C-alpha positions as CSV (number, residue, x, y, z in Angstrom):
1,X,63.8,50.1,83.8
2,X,66.3,47.3,84.6
3,X,67.5,48.4,87.9
4,X,64.0,48.8,89.3
5,X,63.1,45.3,88.2
6,X,66.4,44.2,89.9
7,X,65.4,45.7,93.2
8,X,61.9,44.1,93.1
9,X,63.3,40.7,92.1
10,X,65.8,41.0,94.9
11,X,63.2,42.1,97.4
12,X,61.2,38.9,96.6
13,X,64.1,36.8,97.5
14,X,64.0,36.1,101.3
15,X,67.7,35.1,101.5
16,X,68.8,38.6,100.2
17,X,66.2,40.7,102.1
18,X,67.3,39.2,105.5
19,X,71.1,39.3,105.0
20,X,71.8,42.6,106.9
21,X,70.8,42.0,110.5
22,X,71.1,45.1,112.7
23,X,70.5,45.8,116.3
24,X,69.6,49.3,117.4
25,X,70.5,50.5,120.9
26,X,68.3,53.4,122.1
27,X,69.1,55.8,124.9
28,X,66.6,58.5,125.9
29,X,64.3,57.5,123.1
30,X,67.1,58.2,120.6
31,X,69.3,55.7,118.6
32,X,72.6,55.8,120.0
33,X,74.3,52.7,118.8
34,X,73.8,50.4,115.7
35,X,75.4,46.9,115.5
36,X,75.4,44.8,112.4
37,X,75.9,41.1,112.4
38,X,79.0,39.8,110.5
39,X,78.4,37.8,107.3
40,X,81.7,36.0,107.5
41,X,83.7,34.3,110.3
42,X,87.0,35.8,111.4
43,X,89.6,33.6,109.8
44,X,92.0,31.6,112.1
45,X,94.4,30.7,109.4
46,X,95.3,32.2,105.9
47,X,95.5,35.7,104.7
48,X,94.5,37.8,101.7
49,X,97.9,36.7,100.2
50,X,96.1,33.4,99.5
51,X,93.5,34.9,97.2
52,X,95.2,34.5,93.8
53,X,96.3,31.0,94.6
54,X,92.9,29.9,95.9
55,X,91.4,31.2,92.7
56,X,93.9,29.5,90.6
57,X,93.3,26.2,92.3
58,X,89.6,26.4,92.3
59,X,88.9,28.2,88.9
60,X,92.2,28.5,86.8
61,X,90.4,29.6,83.6
62,X,88.2,32.2,85.2
63,X,88.7,35.7,84.0
64,X,89.6,37.9,87.1
65,X,91.4,40.9,85.5
66,X,91.5,42.7,82.3
67,X,94.7,44.7,81.4
68,X,95.7,46.9,78.6
69,X,98.7,46.2,76.4
70,X,100.9,49.3,77.0
71,X,101.9,49.5,73.3
72,X,98.2,49.4,72.2
73,X,97.1,51.8,74.9
74,X,99.8,54.4,73.8
75,X,98.6,53.9,70.1
76,X,95.2,55.0,71.2
77,X,93.3,51.7,70.9
78,X,90.7,52.3,73.5
79,X,89.2,48.8,73.3
80,X,92.5,46.8,73.7
81,X,91.5,45.1,77.0
82,X,93.2,41.6,77.5
83,X,91.6,39.1,79.9
84,X,93.9,37.6,82.7
85,X,92.8,34.3,84.1
86,X,93.2,33.3,87.7
87,X,95.9,30.9,86.8
88,X,98.0,33.5,84.8
89,X,97.7,36.1,87.6
90,X,98.8,33.7,90.3
91,X,101.8,32.6,88.1
92,X,102.6,36.3,87.6
93,X,102.3,37.1,91.4
94,X,104.7,34.2,92.2
95,X,107.3,35.2,89.7
96,X,107.3,38.8,91.0
97,X,107.3,37.6,94.6
98,X,110.4,35.6,93.8
99,X,112.0,38.6,92.3
100,X,111.3,40.8,95.4
101,X,112.8,38.1,97.5
102,X,115.8,38.1,95.3
103,X,116.1,42.0,95.6
104,X,116.4,41.6,99.4
105,X,112.8,41.6,100.8
106,X,112.9,39.8,104.1
107,X,109.7,38.5,106.0
108,X,108.1,41.5,107.5
109,X,110.0,43.9,105.3
110,X,108.2,46.9,103.7
111,X,108.0,47.9,100.1
112,X,106.8,51.4,99.1
113,X,104.5,51.5,96.0
114,X,104.2,54.8,94.3
115,X,102.1,54.7,91.2
116,X,98.7,55.6,89.7
117,X,96.1,52.9,89.5
118,X,97.2,50.2,86.9
119,X,97.3,46.5,86.6
120,X,100.9,46.2,87.9
121,X,99.6,47.5,91.2
122,X,97.6,44.4,91.7
123,X,100.5,42.1,90.8
124,X,102.9,44.0,93.2
125,X,100.5,44.3,96.2
126,X,99.9,40.5,96.2
127,X,103.4,39.7,95.4
128,X,104.7,41.7,98.4
129,X,102.3,39.8,100.6
130,X,103.2,36.4,99.0
131,X,106.9,37.2,99.7
132,X,106.0,37.8,103.4
133,X,106.2,41.7,103.2
134,X,104.2,44.7,103.9
135,X,103.1,47.1,101.3
136,X,103.3,50.9,101.9
137,X,101.2,53.0,99.4
138,X,102.4,56.4,98.3
139,X,100.4,58.7,96.2
140,X,101.8,59.3,92.7
141,X,101.4,63.0,93.3
142,X,103.2,63.1,96.5
143,X,105.7,65.9,97.2
144,X,109.3,65.1,98.0
145,X,108.7,66.0,101.7
146,X,105.7,63.6,102.0
147,X,107.8,60.8,100.2
148,X,110.9,61.3,102.7
149,X,108.5,61.1,105.6
150,X,106.6,58.0,104.6
151,X,109.7,56.1,103.5
152,X,111.8,57.0,106.5
153,X,108.9,56.5,109.0
154,X,107.9,53.1,107.5
155,X,111.4,51.9,107.0
156,X,110.7,50.7,103.5
157,X,113.8,49.3,101.9
158,X,112.4,48.8,98.5
159,X,110.4,51.2,96.3
160,X,108.4,50.8,93.1
161,X,107.8,54.0,91.2
162,X,105.6,54.4,88.0
163,X,107.3,57.1,86.0
164,X,110.7,58.6,85.4
165,X,109.4,61.7,87.1
166,X,108.2,59.8,90.1
167,X,111.6,58.1,90.3
168,X,113.5,61.5,90.1
169,X,111.3,62.9,92.9
170,X,111.7,59.7,95.1
171,X,115.4,59.6,94.4
172,X,115.9,63.2,95.4
173,X,113.5,62.9,98.4
174,X,115.3,59.8,99.9
175,X,118.8,60.6,99.0
176,X,119.6,62.1,102.6
177,X,118.1,59.1,104.5
178,X,120.4,56.7,106.3
179,X,119.2,53.9,104.3
180,X,117.7,55.0,101.0
181,X,115.4,52.4,99.3
182,X,116.3,50.6,96.2
183,X,114.1,51.9,93.4
184,X,112.5,50.0,90.5
185,X,110.4,51.9,87.9
186,X,107.4,50.4,86.1
187,X,107.7,52.4,83.0
188,X,111.3,51.1,82.7
189,X,110.1,47.4,83.1
190,X,110.2,47.0,86.9
191,X,108.1,43.8,86.9
192,X,110.0,42.1,84.1
193,X,113.1,43.1,85.8
194,X,112.0,41.5,89.2
195,X,110.8,38.4,87.4
196,X,114.2,37.9,85.7
197,X,116.0,38.7,89.0
198,X,114.0,35.9,90.9
199,X,114.0,33.3,88.1
200,X,116.5,30.9,89.8
201,X,114.4,31.0,93.1
202,X,112.2,28.0,93.6
203,X,108.4,28.5,93.8
204,X,108.6,26.8,97.2
205,X,110.3,29.8,98.8
206,X,107.2,31.9,98.1
207,X,104.8,29.1,99.3
208,X,106.7,28.8,102.5
209,X,106.7,32.6,103.2
210,X,103.0,32.8,102.4
211,X,102.2,29.8,104.6
212,X,104.0,31.6,107.6
213,X,101.6,34.6,107.6
214,X,98.6,34.6,110.0
215,X,95.4,36.8,110.0
216,X,97.1,39.0,112.6
217,X,100.2,39.7,110.5
218,X,100.6,43.3,109.3
219,X,99.7,43.5,105.7
220,X,100.0,47.2,105.0
221,X,100.9,50.6,106.5
222,X,98.5,53.0,105.0
223,X,99.1,56.6,105.7
224,X,96.3,59.2,106.4
225,X,95.7,62.0,103.9
226,X,97.3,64.6,106.4
227,X,94.7,67.3,106.3
228,X,95.6,68.6,109.8
229,X,99.3,67.7,110.1
230,X,101.9,65.1,109.2
231,X,100.3,61.7,107.8
232,X,100.1,58.9,110.3
233,X,100.7,55.3,109.3
234,X,97.7,53.2,110.0
235,X,98.7,49.5,110.7
236,X,96.3,47.3,109.0
237,X,96.4,43.5,109.4
238,X,95.4,40.8,106.9
239,X,92.4,40.2,109.2
240,X,91.3,43.9,108.8
241,X,91.5,43.6,105.0
242,X,89.6,40.3,105.1
243,X,86.8,41.7,107.4
244,X,86.2,44.5,105.0
245,X,86.4,42.8,101.6
246,X,84.8,39.6,102.7
247,X,81.8,41.3,104.4
248,X,81.1,43.7,101.6
249,X,81.3,40.9,99.0
250,X,78.7,38.9,100.9
251,X,76.4,41.8,101.3
252,X,76.7,43.4,97.7
253,X,77.8,40.8,95.2
254,X,74.4,38.9,95.2
255,X,72.8,42.2,94.0
256,X,75.7,43.1,91.6
257,X,75.7,39.6,90.0
258,X,72.9,37.1,91.0
259,X,69.9,39.5,90.8
260,X,70.9,41.4,87.6
261,X,72.0,38.2,85.9
262,X,75.1,40.0,84.6
263,X,78.6,39.0,84.8
264,X,79.8,41.5,87.6
265,X,82.6,43.8,86.2
266,X,84.0,47.1,87.5
267,X,86.5,49.6,86.3
268,X,88.8,50.7,89.3
269,X,89.8,54.4,88.9
270,X,90.2,55.5,92.4
271,X,93.9,55.8,93.6
272,X,95.2,52.5,94.9
273,X,97.1,54.5,97.4
274,X,93.9,55.1,99.1
275,X,92.5,52.3,101.2
276,X,89.1,52.3,99.4
277,X,90.8,51.5,96.1
278,X,92.9,48.7,97.7
279,X,90.0,47.0,99.6
280,X,87.8,47.2,96.3
281,X,90.6,45.4,94.5
282,X,90.9,42.7,97.2
283,X,87.1,42.2,97.2
284,X,86.9,41.9,93.5
285,X,89.7,39.3,93.3
286,X,88.1,37.4,96.1
287,X,84.7,37.2,94.5
288,X,86.2,36.8,91.1
289,X,84.5,39.9,89.9
290,X,86.1,41.0,86.6
291,X,88.3,44.0,87.3
292,X,90.0,46.6,85.0
293,X,92.2,49.5,85.9
294,X,92.2,53.3,84.8
295,X,94.8,55.7,86.0
296,X,92.5,58.9,86.1
297,X,89.4,60.0,87.8
298,X,89.2,63.1,85.6
299,X,85.9,62.8,83.8
300,X,87.2,63.6,80.2
301,X,89.9,60.8,80.6
302,X,87.6,58.4,82.4
303,X,84.5,58.6,80.2
304,X,86.3,56.8,77.1
305,X,87.5,54.1,79.4
306,X,84.1,53.4,80.9
307,X,82.6,53.3,77.4
308,X,85.1,50.7,76.3
309,X,85.2,48.5,79.5
310,X,81.4,48.7,80.1
311,X,81.4,48.0,83.8
312,X,78.2,46.8,85.7
313,X,79.0,48.7,88.7
314,X,81.6,51.4,89.8
315,X,83.0,52.9,93.0
316,X,83.6,56.7,93.0
317,X,83.6,59.9,94.8
318,X,80.8,62.6,94.7
319,X,82.9,64.8,92.3
320,X,82.6,62.1,89.6
321,X,78.8,62.0,89.8
322,X,78.7,65.8,90.0
323,X,80.8,66.2,86.9
324,X,78.7,63.6,84.9
325,X,75.6,65.3,85.7
326,X,77.1,68.7,84.7
327,X,78.4,67.4,81.4
328,X,74.8,66.2,80.6
329,X,73.7,69.8,81.3
330,X,76.3,71.4,79.2
331,X,75.8,69.0,76.4
332,X,72.1,69.7,76.3
333,X,72.6,73.5,76.4
334,X,75.1,73.3,73.5
335,X,72.3,71.7,71.5
336,X,69.9,74.3,72.5
337,X,68.1,72.0,74.9
338,X,69.1,73.5,78.2
339,X,65.5,74.1,79.4
340,X,64.7,70.4,78.4
341,X,67.6,69.1,80.7
342,X,66.4,71.3,83.5
343,X,62.9,69.8,83.2
344,X,64.5,66.2,83.0
345,X,66.4,67.1,86.2
346,X,63.2,68.1,88.1
347,X,61.3,65.1,86.7
348,X,64.1,62.6,87.7
349,X,64.1,63.9,91.3
350,X,60.3,63.7,91.6
351,X,60.1,60.3,89.9
352,X,63.1,58.8,91.8
353,X,61.8,59.8,95.0
354,X,58.3,58.7,94.4
355,X,59.4,55.3,93.0
356,X,61.7,54.8,96.0
357,X,58.9,55.7,98.4
358,X,56.8,52.9,96.6
359,X,59.7,50.3,96.8
360,X,60.0,51.1,100.6
361,X,56.3,50.8,101.2
362,X,55.9,54.5,102.2
363,X,53.7,55.7,99.4
364,X,51.7,54.5,96.3
365,X,54.4,55.7,93.8
366,X,54.7,58.0,90.8
367,X,51.5,59.1,89.3
368,X,50.6,58.2,85.6
369,X,51.5,61.6,84.3
370,X,54.9,61.5,86.2
371,X,55.6,58.1,84.8
372,X,54.8,59.2,81.2
373,X,57.2,62.3,81.7
374,X,59.9,60.0,82.9
375,X,59.5,57.8,79.9
376,X,59.9,60.8,77.5
377,X,63.0,62.1,79.2
378,X,64.4,58.6,79.4
379,X,64.5,58.7,75.6
380,X,65.8,62.3,75.6
381,X,68.3,62.5,78.4
382,X,68.7,59.5,80.8
383,X,69.7,56.9,78.2
384,X,72.5,59.3,77.2
385,X,73.8,59.3,80.7
386,X,73.8,55.5,80.8
387,X,75.7,55.5,77.4
388,X,78.3,57.8,78.8
389,X,78.9,55.3,81.5
390,X,79.3,52.3,79.3
391,X,75.7,51.2,78.9
392,X,75.6,48.3,81.4
393,X,76.1,50.2,84.6
394,X,73.4,49.6,87.1
395,X,74.9,50.3,90.5
396,X,77.6,52.6,91.9
397,X,79.0,53.3,95.4
398,X,79.9,56.9,96.4
399,X,82.2,57.6,99.3
400,X,84.7,60.2,100.5
401,X,82.0,62.8,101.2
402,X,78.1,63.1,101.3
403,X,76.5,62.9,97.9
404,X,73.7,65.4,97.4
405,X,70.3,63.6,97.7
406,X,69.0,65.2,94.5
407,X,71.8,63.8,92.5
408,X,71.3,60.4,93.9
409,X,67.6,60.4,92.8
410,X,68.6,61.8,89.3
411,X,70.8,58.8,88.9
412,X,68.2,56.4,90.2
413,X,65.6,57.8,87.6
414,X,68.5,57.4,85.0
415,X,68.6,53.6,85.8
416,X,71.7,53.7,88.2
417,X,71.3,53.0,92.0
418,X,74.0,54.9,93.8
419,X,74.8,53.5,97.3
420,X,76.6,55.6,99.7
421,X,79.2,54.7,102.3
422,X,81.4,56.2,104.9
423,X,84.7,55.2,106.3
424,X,88.2,56.1,107.0
425,X,91.7,54.7,106.5
426,X,91.6,53.7,110.2
427,X,88.6,51.6,109.4
428,X,89.9,49.8,106.4
429,X,87.7,51.8,104.1
430,X,83.9,51.6,104.6
431,X,82.5,51.4,108.1
432,X,78.9,52.0,106.8
433,X,77.1,51.3,103.5
434,X,73.6,51.8,102.1
435,X,71.8,48.4,102.6
436,X,71.1,47.0,99.0
437,X,67.3,46.6,99.6
438,X,66.8,49.7,101.8
439,X,68.2,52.8,100.2
440,X,68.0,56.2,101.9
441,X,69.5,59.0,99.8
442,X,71.1,61.6,102.0
443,X,72.5,59.1,104.4
444,X,75.6,56.9,104.5
445,X,73.6,53.8,105.5
446,X,74.1,51.2,108.2
447,X,77.2,49.6,109.7
448,X,79.2,47.3,107.4
449,X,78.4,43.7,108.7
450,X,80.5,42.9,111.6
451,X,80.7,46.5,112.7
452,X,79.2,48.7,115.5
453,X,78.8,52.4,115.3
454,X,78.0,54.7,118.3
455,X,77.4,58.4,118.8
456,X,79.3,59.8,121.6
457,X,77.7,62.4,123.9
458,X,79.5,65.3,122.0
459,X,78.1,63.8,118.6
460,X,81.4,62.2,117.6
461,X,81.1,58.9,115.5
462,X,82.7,55.9,117.2
463,X,83.4,52.8,115.4
464,X,84.2,49.2,116.5
465,X,84.7,45.9,114.8
466,X,87.1,43.7,112.8
467,X,87.7,46.6,110.3
468,X,89.3,48.8,112.9
469,X,93.0,49.2,112.6
470,X,95.4,48.1,115.3
471,X,97.6,51.1,115.8
472,X,99.3,54.1,114.4
473,X,102.8,53.1,113.3
474,X,105.3,54.1,116.0
475,X,103.0,56.4,117.7
476,X,101.5,54.9,120.9
477,X,100.2,58.2,122.2
478,X,98.1,58.9,119.0
479,X,97.0,55.4,119.3
480,X,95.8,55.7,122.8
481,X,94.0,58.9,122.0
482,X,92.2,57.4,119.0
483,X,91.3,53.9,120.6
484,X,89.4,53.4,123.7
485,X,88.4,49.9,124.5
486,X,88.3,48.9,120.8
487,X,86.3,52.1,119.9
488,X,87.9,54.2,117.3
489,X,87.1,57.9,117.7
490,X,86.7,59.1,114.2
491,X,86.7,62.9,114.7
492,X,83.6,63.1,112.6
493,X,80.1,64.2,113.9
494,X,77.1,62.4,113.0
495,X,73.6,61.3,113.9
496,X,71.3,58.3,113.5
497,X,67.7,58.5,112.2
498,X,65.1,56.3,113.9
499,X,66.0,53.3,111.8
500,X,69.6,53.5,112.5
501,X,70.8,55.2,109.2
502,X,73.9,57.4,109.8
503,X,74.3,60.9,108.6
504,X,77.7,62.6,108.8
505,X,77.2,66.3,109.8
506,X,80.9,67.5,109.9
507,X,84.3,67.3,111.5
508,X,84.9,68.2,115.2
509,X,87.9,70.2,114.2
510,X,86.3,72.0,111.4
511,X,83.3,73.4,113.6
512,X,83.2,77.2,113.1
513,X,81.9,79.3,116.2
514,X,80.8,82.7,115.2
515,X,81.2,85.8,117.3
516,X,77.7,85.4,118.2
517,X,78.3,82.0,119.7
518,X,76.7,79.9,116.9
519,X,78.3,76.5,116.1
520,X,78.3,75.8,112.4
521,X,79.5,72.7,110.5
522,X,80.8,73.7,107.1
523,X,80.6,70.3,105.5
524,X,76.9,70.3,104.7
525,X,77.2,73.8,103.1
526,X,80.2,72.9,101.1
527,X,78.9,69.6,99.9
528,X,75.7,71.1,98.6
529,X,77.7,74.1,97.0
530,X,80.1,71.8,95.0
531,X,77.1,69.9,93.7
532,X,75.8,72.8,91.7
533,X,77.5,74.5,88.7
534,X,79.5,76.5,88.2
535,X,81.2,75.8,91.6
536,X,84.5,74.2,91.5
537,X,85.8,74.0,95.0
538,X,84.8,76.2,98.0
539,X,85.5,76.7,101.7
540,X,83.1,78.1,104.2
541,X,84.6,80.5,106.7
542,X,83.3,82.3,109.6
543,X,85.2,81.3,112.9
544,X,85.1,84.2,115.4
545,X,83.4,86.3,112.8
546,X,79.9,87.9,112.8
547,X,78.5,85.7,110.1
548,X,79.3,82.7,107.7
549,X,80.8,83.3,104.3
550,X,82.4,81.3,101.6
551,X,85.6,81.4,99.3
552,X,84.6,79.9,95.9
553,X,86.4,79.0,92.9
554,X,84.8,78.2,89.5
555,X,84.9,74.9,87.7
556,X,86.9,75.5,84.4
557,X,84.6,73.5,82.0
558,X,81.6,75.2,83.6
559,X,83.2,78.6,82.9
560,X,83.9,77.6,79.4
561,X,80.3,76.4,78.7
562,X,79.0,79.6,80.5
563,X,81.0,81.9,78.2
564,X,79.9,79.8,75.1
565,X,76.2,80.1,76.0
566,X,76.5,83.9,76.2
567,X,78.5,84.0,72.9
568,X,81.5,85.6,74.9
569,X,85.2,85.1,73.9
570,X,86.5,81.6,75.2
571,X,89.7,83.4,76.3
572,X,87.9,85.8,78.6
573,X,90.3,86.2,81.5
574,X,89.1,84.5,84.8
575,X,89.7,87.8,86.5
576,X,86.8,89.3,84.5
577,X,84.6,86.3,84.9
578,X,84.7,86.4,88.7
579,X,83.6,90.0,88.6
580,X,80.8,89.5,86.1
581,X,77.4,90.4,87.8
582,X,75.8,87.5,85.8
583,X,78.3,85.0,87.2
584,X,77.8,86.3,90.7
585,X,74.0,85.8,90.2
586,X,74.5,82.2,89.1
587,X,76.7,81.5,92.0
588,X,74.3,83.0,94.3
589,X,71.7,80.4,93.1
590,X,74.1,77.7,94.3
591,X,74.6,79.5,97.5
592,X,70.8,79.8,98.1
593,X,70.6,76.0,97.3
594,X,73.2,75.3,100.0
595,X,71.5,77.5,102.6
596,X,68.2,75.5,102.3
597,X,69.9,72.8,104.4
598,X,70.7,75.1,107.5
599,X,69.1,77.7,109.6
600,X,69.5,81.4,108.9
601,X,72.1,81.8,111.5
602,X,74.1,79.0,109.9
603,X,73.7,80.2,106.3
604,X,76.2,81.7,103.9
605,X,75.6,85.5,104.0
606,X,78.4,86.6,101.7
607,X,80.9,85.0,99.3
608,X,83.9,85.9,97.2
609,X,84.9,84.5,94.0
610,X,88.6,83.7,93.5
611,X,90.9,82.9,90.6
612,X,92.6,79.5,90.5
613,X,91.6,76.0,91.8
614,X,92.1,73.9,94.9
615,X,94.3,71.0,93.7
616,X,96.7,68.5,95.0
617,X,99.5,70.3,92.9
618,X,99.1,73.5,94.7
619,X,98.7,72.0,98.1
620,X,95.2,73.0,98.8
621,X,93.6,69.4,98.5
622,X,94.8,66.0,99.8
623,X,95.1,63.2,97.2
624,X,91.7,62.0,98.3
625,X,90.2,65.3,97.4
626,X,89.8,66.8,101.0
627,X,90.2,70.4,101.6
628,X,93.4,71.5,103.6
629,X,91.6,74.3,105.4
630,X,94.6,75.8,106.9
631,X,96.5,76.0,103.6
632,X,93.4,77.4,101.8
633,X,92.9,80.0,104.7
634,X,96.5,81.1,104.3
635,X,96.4,81.1,100.5
636,X,93.2,83.3,100.4
637,X,93.8,85.3,103.7
638,X,93.4,88.6,101.9
639,X,90.3,87.7,100.1
640,X,88.8,86.3,103.3
641,X,89.7,89.5,105.2
642,X,88.1,91.5,102.3
643,X,84.7,89.7,102.8
644,X,84.5,91.1,106.4
645,X,86.0,94.4,105.7
646,X,83.4,95.3,102.9
C-alpha cells in the first residue's frame, strides 16, 4: 500500500524524522507543558501580502491554483478545471487591489467578505492586503443580525457578497447603520467591476501600500463562532498568519510532496470565513501547492469534485470522514454485502492498529492471516473508498472536533493517513497537529512548531506562541481575561500522555454536574455517538439531574437507507421512524459504543429521538458545525423534561 511505503521511506530519512523537536516539562511525574521548536524564523519585514508577488518573481509559470469557468461549471462539466499560474494570479491580485483603492479603501481600512469557498475569495483576500487593508470574513449563511454586528463592530466600509440573496440580506442588515458599507456582488461581476474601476491607477500605488506593511500590521479581524454569546473579533496580524502557515508547511509539505513523489494538490472546501480554511489557503500559495476550491462540504456535492480534481491531500472535519464511511456501508448494504462491509470495517481497525504499532516499534505487526484478509477487503471495499476520494489521496487532516480512533484506523487501512489537529480562531487555526512520523489515533498530536501548550491546575488548555492572537477587537476586558503573560486560556479541557500528545476532553463551560455531584464532559460521548449511524446530531444533557441522557436526531440518508433495507416506504414519516423499536435498538448500539469511553456514572442512561436536524439555518449549529447548547436546550426543552419525567 502506497501510504505505508511513504511512511517507511520518510522514517528512513533522518532530516524528516528529526524535524519536530519537542521539550516536555513534567511536574509531579506528569507532563504539564510541551514546547515545540519553531521551524521558521519570525520575519522582521514583509507580510503574507507578498506571497503572490514572490511566487510570480521566482516561478512565474508555476501552477498555483485551479479554477472553474463559471459557464462550464453551470453547464455541469465537472472536469472544467483551468490552471492559474503564479504570474497570472499576481496580475489579477494587483488589478483587483487597484479597484479596491479606487473604490475608497484606505490603508488600514476593512473589507467584509461574505461568500462561500471559491476562487475569487483568494483573489480578494490578497488584493485587500496588497491594497493595505484588512479583511473581515463573514459566513455566507450568517443572519441579518450577525452581519449587522460584524460590519458595525469592525467598521468595514466595503463589502463583497457572493449571491443576490447574500446582497439582499446584507443590504437590509446594514441599512440602519450610520455608515452602511458599499456592496459589490461576485455573481454580478464584482471582480471585473473592481478591475475596471482601478484601471487608470498605476501598479506602483499597490506596490507602495504593500511595502508599507509590517509583520505586526493587522491582517484580518476573524470573528469567533459565537457558541456562548455575541461573536468577538480576533485581531490577527500578518506575523500570526505567517507563523501558522510557514511552520505547518515546513512540517508537512515534505511528506505531502517529497516522500510521495506526487505533485501536492488539495481541494479546499472548508469555509474561508473560518480561520482554518484561510490559513490552509495561505500555506498552499506559499508552498506553491496546487489548490482548487469547492463551495460545499456536503458529501453528495463534494464527492464529484474530489473525483474530478483528484487531490493528494485534504483538510476536513470529522463529519466528512464519518459520512464517507457511512456511504460505503450503505452502498455495500444496497448490493446485499452489508455483512462483508462490517467484516471489512473490523479487519481495517485490527490491521491498521497492528501496522501502526509495527511502524512505531511497539509490536511485530499484523499476522499473515490478518494481512491476507486486508488484501481481500482492499479489493472489495477499501479501493472503492479511495476511488470516491479521487484515487490519489494519501493524506488528510481532520480538525474541529475529535475523530473517532476506529475511523482513523479504518482510513489508514484504506491507504489514507488522517492526521488530527486542534486549534481555535484565537490561535490562527491549528495549535497542535499529529507529527507526520509519529501518529497517535485518538489524540490531537503535539504543538505546532513554535508553540507551547500547558495544562493549567484545573485542566484548562493554555497556548503560547507566534500563532496566538493579539487581542479581541475593541474589547480590552475580554482580552485581559483570555491572555495572561502571553498564554491564551482556551476554555477547553485536556491532558497529555506520557509522550506529550494532547487529548481534548471537553469544554469548561460545557461540564455537566449531576445531582449526585459527578462531573461529566459531554464532548467525548457526543463525538463517539456522531461517528455511528444512524445518528445525525446529538446533545448530552444531565446538569443538576440524576443521570446523563441525550437528545438525538437521525441522519436523513441513514434513515432512507434503513427504510430501504427493511423494504419500508421511503416516505415513512420521521414521526413514525423515531418511535420504531427497531430504530431505537439501532440507536442503543451507538449509545453503547459511546458509553464504552466513560465510567458507568458518566454514561448515557436514557435518550430521546427527536424530529428535525441541528443546522445552521435553524440556529442550532454554528457555521463551524459546533452545537449551540443553549439554543438546542430551548428548542427541545419539552423532550428533555420528558426524559426525566418518564
